[in-house]
VOLOMI-958557 format. One record per residue: residue in three letters; z, x, y of N, C-alpha, C, O, CB in turn. Coordinates in steps of 0.1 Angstrom, whole numbers, plus 5000, padded with zeros to 4 digits. Glycine has a CB too. Layout:
ALAZXYZXYZXYZXYZXY...
This chain:
MET391035254121390735144130391335014125391334994113389135134132GLN391834934134392334804130391434694136391434674148393834784135PRO390634634127389834514132390634384131391634384123388534504124VAL390234294139390834154138389834054143389234074153392134144146SER389633954135388633844138389333724144390433684140387833814125PHE388633664153389033534159387933434157386833454161389333554174VAL388333324150387333224147387733084152388933044150387133214132GLY386933024160387232894165387032884180386432974186388632854162THR387432774186387332744200388032854209389232874206387732604204GLY387332904218387933004227388133144222388933214227389232954231ALA387333174211387533304205387233424215387933514216386533324193SER386133404223385833504233386933524243387233644247384433474240ASP387433414248388533424258389733494252390433574259388833284264THR390133454240391233514234391133664232392033744234391533454220VAL389933704228389633854226389733924239390334034239388133864220ASP389233864250389333934263390833944267391234054273388633854274ARG391633844264393133854268393733964260394534044265393833724265LEU393433974247394134074238393734214242394534304241393834044223ALA392434224245391934364248392634434259392834554259390434354252THR393134354269393834414281395234444277395934524284393834314292ASP395834394266397234424262397334534252398434574249397834294257LEU396234574246396334674235396334814241395734844251395134654226GLU397134904234397135044238396235114228396335104216398635094236GLY395335194234394335264226392935214230392735134238394635254212SER391935274223390535234226390235114218390635084207389635354221VAL389435024225389134894220387634864221387034904231389934784228ALA387034814211385634764211385634614208386534564201384834844201ILE384734544214384634394212383234364206382234414211384834324226LEU383234284196381934244190382034094189382934034184381834304175GLU380934024195380833884195379733834187378633894188380733834210ARG379933724180378833664173378133564182378833474187379333594160GLY376833574184376133484192374633514193374233624188376733474206PRO373933444201372433474202372233594211373033624220371733354209VAL371233664208370833784216369433764221368433764213370933914207ASP369233744234367933704239367233834244366033824247368133614251THR367833944245367234064251366434144241365734244245368234144259VAL366634114228365934204218364834124211365034014206366934244207ARG363634174212362434104206362034184193362334304191361334104216PRO361434114184361034174171360134304173360134394165360234084162SER359434304184358534414187359234534193358634644195357434374196ASP360534514197361234624203361534734193361434714181362534574209PRO361934854198362434954189363634914181364234814185362735094196VAL364034984171365334944164366534944173367334864171365535044152ALA366535034183367635024193367135084206366235164206368835114188ARG367735034217367335084230368635094238369535004239366334984238TYR368835214244370135244251369735294266368735354268370935354244THR370635254275370535304288371835384291372935334289370435194299LEU371735504296372835594298372835654312371735694317372835714288ASN373935644319374035704333374835834333375435864323374635604342PRO374735914343375336044344376836044341377436144338375036114357ASP377535924344378935914342379435884328380635874325379535804351GLY378435874319378735854305378835704301379035674290380135914302GLN378535614311378435474308377135444301376135504305378735384320TRP377135344292375835314285375835164282376835104281375635404273LEU374635124280374334984276373234984266372335064267373934894289GLY373434914255372534914244372234784237373034694239372935014234GLY371234784230370834664222369934714210369434814211370134554230GLY369934634200369134664188368934554179369334444182369634794182ARG368534584167368334484156368634544143368834664141366834424157ASP368634454133368734504119370134554116370334654108367734604115ARG371234504122372534544119373434424117373134314123373134634131ASP374434434108375334324106376834374109377034484113375234274092LEU377734284106379134314109379634434101380334514106380034194106ASP379234444088379634564080379134694087379834794086379034544066ASP377934694092377434814098378334854110378634974112376034794103PHE378734754118379534794130380934834125381534924132379634674139LEU381534774115382834824110382734974106383635044109383234734098GLU381635004099381535144094381335244106381835354106380435154084THR380435194115380135284126381235304136381435414141378935224134LEU382035204139383035204149384335264144385235304152383235074155ALA384635254131385935304126386335434130387535454134385835294111PRO385435534131385835674135386035684151386535774156384935774131GLU385535574158385435584172386535514180386935564191384135534177VAL387035404175388035324183389235294174389235314162387335194187ASP390335254182391535214175391535064171392135034160392735234185TYR390834984179390834834176389434784177388634824186391734764185LEU389034694168387734624169388134474170388634424160386734654158LEU387834404181388134264182386834194180385834214187388734234196ILE386834104170385634034166385733884170386733814165385334054151ALA384833834178384833694182383733614174382533644176384633674197GLY384233514166383233424160382733464146381733414142382133414169ASP383333564140382933604127384133664119385133694125381833714128SER383933674106385033724097384333774084383233744081386033604093ARG385133864078384633914065385833954056387033954061383734044067LEU385633984044386634024034387534134040386934234045386134054021ARG388834124038389734234042389934254057390634354061389434364035VAL389334174065389534184079390534074084390333954081388134164087PRO391734114089392634014094392033914103391233954112393834084101THR392333784101391633684108392633584115393633554109390633604099VAL392233544127393033444134392233314135391033314140393433494148LEU392733204131392133074132392633004145393832984147392332984120LEU391632964153392032904167391932754167392332694177391232964177ASP391332694157391232544158392132484147392332534137389732504155GLU392632364151393632294143393032254129393732244120394232174150ASN391732214129391132164117390632274108389932244098390032074120GLN390932404111390432514102391532544092392632514094390132634111SER391032594080391932644070391532784065390432824068392032544058ALA392332844058392032974053390832974043390233084042393233034045HIS390532864038389432854029388032854036387032874030389432724020ASP388132844049386932844057386332984061385232994065387132764070VAL387133084059386733214063387033314051387933294043387533264075PRO386233424050386433524040387633614043388233674033385233604038GLY387933634055389033724059390433674056390533554053388933764073ASP391433764056392833724054393433664066393533734076393633844049VAL393733544066394333474078395733524080396633504072394233324076ILE395933584092397333644095398033564105399233574107397133784099TYR397333474112397933394123397133274127395933284127398133484135THR397833164129397233044136398133004147399333004145396932934125PRO397632964158398532914169399132784165398632704157397732904182GLU400232754171400932624169400232514177400132534190402432624172PHE399732404171399132304178400132184179400632134169397832254171GLY400432144192401332044194400731934204399531914204402632094200THR401631874212401131774221401731814235402731894236401531634217GLU401131754245401731774259401731644265401031554261400831874267SER402631634275402731504282401631484292401231574299404031494290GLY401031364291399931324301400531254313401731264316398931244294SER399731184320400131104332401030994328401830944336398931064340GLY400930934316401730824311402930874303403230994303400930734303SER403530784296404730814289404330864275405130934268405630704288GLU403130834270402730884257402131024257401431064266401630784251PRO402431104247401931244246400431234243399931134237402631324236THR399731334248398231344245398031474237398731564238397431344259THR396931464230396531584222396131694232395431674242395331554213GLN396431814228396131934236394631954237393931924227396732054231SER394131994249392732024251392532164245393532234242392332024265PRO391232204242391032334237391632444245392132544240389532364235SER391532434259392132544267393632554265394132664266391732514282ASN394332434264395732444261396032494247397032564245396332304263GLN395132464238395332524225395332674225396032744219394332474215ARG394332724233394232874234395432934241395833044237392932914242SER396032864250397232914257398432934247399333004250397632834269GLN398332864235399432864226399432994217400333014210399332744217VAL398333074218398333194211399333294216399333334227396833264211ASP400333324207401433414211400933554207400933594196402733374203LEU400533634218400033764215401033854209400733944202399533824228GLU402333834213403433924207403533904192403634004185404733894214THR403533774188403633744174402333794167402433854156403833594172LEU401233774173399933824167399933974165399534024155398733784176MET400434044175400534194174401434234162401234334155400934254187ASP402534164161403534194150402834174136403034254127404734104151ARG402034064135401334044123400234154120400034194109400633904123LEU399634194131398534294130399134424126398434504119397834304143GLU400334454130400934584126401134594111401134704106402334604133GLU401334474105401534474090400234474082400234494070402334354087ALA399134454089397834444082397334584079397634684085396834374091GLU396534594068395934724064394834764074393934674076395434714050PRO394834884078393734924087392434934079392434944067394035054094TYR391334934087389934954080389635104081389235154092388834864087VAL389735164070389535314069388235344062387935284052390735384062THR387435434068386135474062386135624059386935694064384935434072LEU385135664051385035804048384735884060385335984063383935824037PRO383735844069383435924081384735934090384936034096382335854089GLU385535834090386735844098387735954093388236024101387535704098LEU387935954080388736054074388136194076388836294078388936024059VAL386836204074386136334076386336384090386636504093384636324073GLU386236294100386436334114387836374117388136474124386036224124ARG388736304110390236344112390436484106391236564112391136234105ALA389836514095390036644089389436754097390036864099389436644075LYS388336724103387636824112388436854124388336964131386236784116ARG389336764128390236784140391536854136392436864145390436654147SER391636894124392936954120393137084128392237154131392836984105PRO394437114131394737234138394237364130394137464136396237244140GLN394037344117393637454108392137454106391637534097394337454095ALA391437374113389937364110389237494112388137514105389337254120GLU389637584121388937704123389037794111388237894110389437774135LEU389937774102390037854090389237794078389237844067391537864085SER388637674081387937604070386437644069385737654079388037454072GLY386037664056384637694053384137584044382937594039384437824047ALA384937484041384437374032385137244034386337244038384737424017LEU384437144033385037004034384436924022383236894022384736934048ALA385336894013384836814001385436674001386536654005385336893988THR384636583995385136443995384836373982383936423974384436364006PHE385636273979385336183967385436043972386236003980386336213956THR384435963967384435823970384335743957383435763949383235783979GLY385335653955385335563943384735433947385135373957386735553937ARG383835373940383135253943383335153932383635183921381635273946VAL383035023935383034913925381634923918380634893925383334773932ARG381634953905380334943898380134813892381034743888380435053887ALA378934763892378634633888378634623872379034523867377234593892ARG378334733865378334733851378734863845378334973851377034683845ASP379434873834379634993827378435033819378035153819380934983818GLU377834933813376634953805375534853809375934753814376934943789PRO374334883807373234793811373434653806373034553813371934843807GLY373934623794374034493788375334423792375534303787373834493774ASP376234483799377534423802377434313812376434303820378434523808ASP378434223812378434113823378634183836379334293837379634013820ARG378034123846378134193860379534163866380034053866377034133869THR380034273871381334263878381034223892380234283900382034403878THR381634103896381334053910382334123920381934143931381533903910HIS383534143916384534203925385734253918386034203907384934103937LEU386434333924387834383920388834333930388534323942387834533918ALA390034313925391134283934392234383932392734393920391634133933PHE392734443942393834543941395034503947395034443958393334683947GLU396134513940397534493945398234623946398234703937398234383937LYS398934643957399634773959401134743960401534653967399134843971TYR401934833953403434823955403634913968403835033967404234883943GLU403634843979403434913992404335033995403835143997403734814003THR405635023994406535133998406335253989406135363994407935083998VAL406335223976406235333966404835393967404735523966406635293952ALA403835313968402435363969402235463981401735563979401435253970ALA402735423992402635514004403435644002402935744006403235444016GLN404535633996405335753993404635843984404635973985406735713988ARG404035793973403435873963402135933969401836053966403135793951LEU401335863976400135913983400536033992399836133992399435803990SER401536014000402036114009402436244001402136354005403136064018ALA403236223990403636333982402536413976402536533976404636283971ILE401536333971400336403965399636483976399236603973399336293959GLU399436433988398736503998399536634002398936744003398536424011THR400836624003401736734007401636843996401536963999403136684009GLU401736803984401836903973400436973971400437093968402236833960LEU399336903973398136973973397937063984397337173983396936863973GLU398437033996398337114008399137244007398937344014398737044020GLU400037243997400837373995400037473987400537593986402137333987ARG398937443982398137543975397437633985397137603996397037473966ASP397237753980396437853988395037803990394337763981396437993982GLY394537814002393237774006392937624008391837584011392337813995VAL394037544006393837394009394537374022395837384024394537313997LEU393837334032394337324046394737184050395837164056393237364056GLU394037084045394436944048393936854037392736864033394036894062VAL394736754033394336654023394536514029395636484034395036674010LEU393536424028393636284033393136194022392136214016392836264046THR393936084020393535994009393735854015394435824024394436003997HIS392935764009393035614013392535534001391435553996392335584026HIS393335433997392935333987393035193993394035153998393835343974ARG391835123993391834993999392534893989392534913977390334954001THR393034783994393534673986392834543990392034543999395134663989GLY393234443982392534313984391234303976391134383966392234293999VAL390434213979389134183972388034283977387834283989388734033973ILE387434353967386434443971385234413962385234413950386834593969ALA384034383968382834333961382134453954382334573958381934263970ASP381334423945380534533938379734603948379034543956379734473926GLY379634733946378934823955379734873967379234963974377734753960GLU380934813969381734863981382634973977382934993965382534743986ASP383135053987384035163984385435113982385935013987384035253996ILE386135183973387535153969388435263975389435233981387635143954VAL388135383972389135493974388435623979387335643976389935523962TYR389135693988388635813994389635933992390835913993388235804009VAL389136053989389936173989389136273998387936293994390236223975VAL389736334008389036424016389936554017391136544019388836374031VAL389236664014390036794014389336894023388136924022390136854000LEU390036954032389637064041390137184035391337204033390137044056GLY389137274031389537394024388937524030388037524038389137384010GLY389637634027389037764031387737794025386837844031390037874028HIS387637764012386337784004386137663995387037583993386437913996ARG384837653990384537533982385337523969385537413965383037543979THR385637633963386337633950387637553952387937463944386537763945GLU388437593962389737533964389537383968390337303963390537603975ALA388537353976388337223981387937133969388537023968387237223991PHE387037173961386637083950387737063940387936953935385437153942ARG388537163937389637153927390637053933391136963925390237283924ALA390937063945391936973951391436833952392236733950392237023966VAL390136803954389636673954389736613940390236493938388136673958GLU389336683930389436633916390936613912391236503906388836733906ASP391836703915393236683912393836563920394636493915394036803914GLY393336553932393836443941393536303935394436223935393336453955ILE392236283931391936153926392536123913392936013909390436133925ASN392636233904393336213891394836173893395336093886393136343883ARG395436243902396936213904397036073910398036003907397536323913LEU396136043919396235903925396135803915396935703915395135883936LYS395235813905395035713895396235713885396635603880393835753887ASP396935823883398035833874399335793880400235733873398135973868GLU399535823893400935813898401135703909402235673911401235943905VAL400135653914400235553925400235413919399235373912399135573936PRO401235323922401335193916400335093923400735023933402735143917ILE399135093919398035003923397534933911397034993902396935083931PHE397634803911397134713900395734663903395434633914398134603897LYS394934663893393534623894393134503885393434513873392534743891LYS392534403892392034283884390534283886390034283897392734153889GLU389834263875388434263875387934123873388434053864387834363865THR386934083881386233953879384733973876384034033884386433863891THR384333923865382933933861382233793862382933703866382733993847THR381033783859380333653859380833563848380633443849378833673857GLU381633623838382133543827383633523827384033423822381633603815LYS384333613832385833613830386533703840385833773848386233643816GLU387833703840388633793848389733843840390233773831389133723862PHE390233963843391334023835391934143843391234193852390734073822TRP393134173840393734293845393434413837393434413825395334273846LEU393034523844392834653837394134723834395034713843391834743846HIS394334783823393434803812393834713800393534743789393434943807GLU394434603803395034523793394334393790394934293786396534483796ARG392934393791392134273790392334203777392434083776390734303792SER392534283766392634213753393934153751394034053743392334323742GLN395034203757396334153755396634033765397233933761397334263757TRP396234053777396633953788395533863792395833753797397234033799ASP394233903791393133823795393433773810393533863819392933703786LYS393433643813393533603826394933593832395133573844392833463827SER395933613823397233583828397833703836398833683843398133563816GLY397233823835397833933842398933993834399333943824398333893856PRO399534113839400634173831401834083831402134023841400934303838PRO402434073819403733993819404634043830404734163832404334013805ALA405333953836406233983847407234093844407434183852406933863852GLU407834083832408834183829408234323827408834423832409534143816GLN407034333821406434463819405934513833406134633835405234453810ARG405434433842405034483855406334533862406234633869404334373863ARG407434453861408634493868409134633863409534713871409734383866GLU409034653850409434773844408634893850409135003852409434773829ARG407334863851406434973856406735003871406735123875404934933855LEU407134903879407434933892408735003893408935103901407534803901LEU409734973884410935043884410735183879411435283884411934973874ASP409735203870409435343866409035423878409335543879408335333855HIS408235363887407835443899409035473909409035573915406735363906LYS409935373909411135403917411935523911412435603919412135283917LEU411935533898412635643892411835773895412435883896412735633877LEU410535763896409735883899410135943913410036063915408235853898ASP410435853922410835903935412035993934412236093942411135783945GLN412935963925414136043923413936153914414636263915415335953918ASN412936143905412636253895411136273895410536233885413136213881PRO410636343905409136353906408536423895407236413893408836423919ARG409236503887408636573876408636493862408236543852409236703874LEU409136363864409236283852407836263846406936233853409936143855CYS407736273833406436253826405836113829406636013827406536283811VAL404636103833404035973835402735953826401935863829403535963850ALA402736033815401536023807401335893800400235853797401636133796THR402435813798402335693791402035573800401935463795403535663783ARG402035593813401835483823400435423822399435503821402135523837ARG400335293821399035223821399035113831400135073836398735173807GLY397835063834397734943842397534963856397534873864398934863840PHE397335093861397135113875395635143877394835133868398035233880ALA395335183889393835193892393235293883393735393880393735243907SER391935263879391235353870389935393877389235473872390935283857
């Protein structure tokens, strides 16, 4: 699923315009008052007609809940009036900045002037500002954004495999941000992941393909999130559809181990006291890997594309 948030004047109107231009299934979520749900109501109430149309309302849910629930169901989630970490965000007001929202700002409309009744230009009204949103440019930016992938989404995709009827097992692995290694450690507030995009995608695809060549392994799906991930949130998923549990479990373990060893993803940890790049905290502390050493590691991965059996035992500094 690809979510995108719109924050500012005319967010609801912009969402409605974009929804009609998108190909695929679309859900819309708006931030605003809900007058039809009372504290005494059930957790949720739905109305369903024979044609499959439904209307619902409920309580005790937030934006994260909807992201997780809708990811397996729709292609796009358009969010009006709210934003969160790792969700591409569009700012619609001229006085907004990227520091005002947690999401990654991918687009802002151009704010200019228009001619009024006199000779002097006048500031654009909010409606004219909204008309400046270039949907074609916005869609191009959205194509470059990372999709929001969840474990249930990958599980459902595996279950739809053409080979699903041969499967008697579905095994998964989820890597999460742990707050502490030991009880007395400083609390980790978040991790930040950087991915060497082209090579990372190639290596993930190669790992999946090679694991699927094993007897009894029918389909392998992997996903590693990038950007800032708070403690307690998911980082990486490995899903294996197998003929039997033994093959499935082995492929899951080998999949996550190879991902950690072979995929160029850099991890920076921030605790309540300091921040550092893993695993070189003692050498680099806050500065991150020296540019030359990081460049050499990326070149090493380029060589791996040409020599996939090249030994990678000495590689350090990638996701752990």
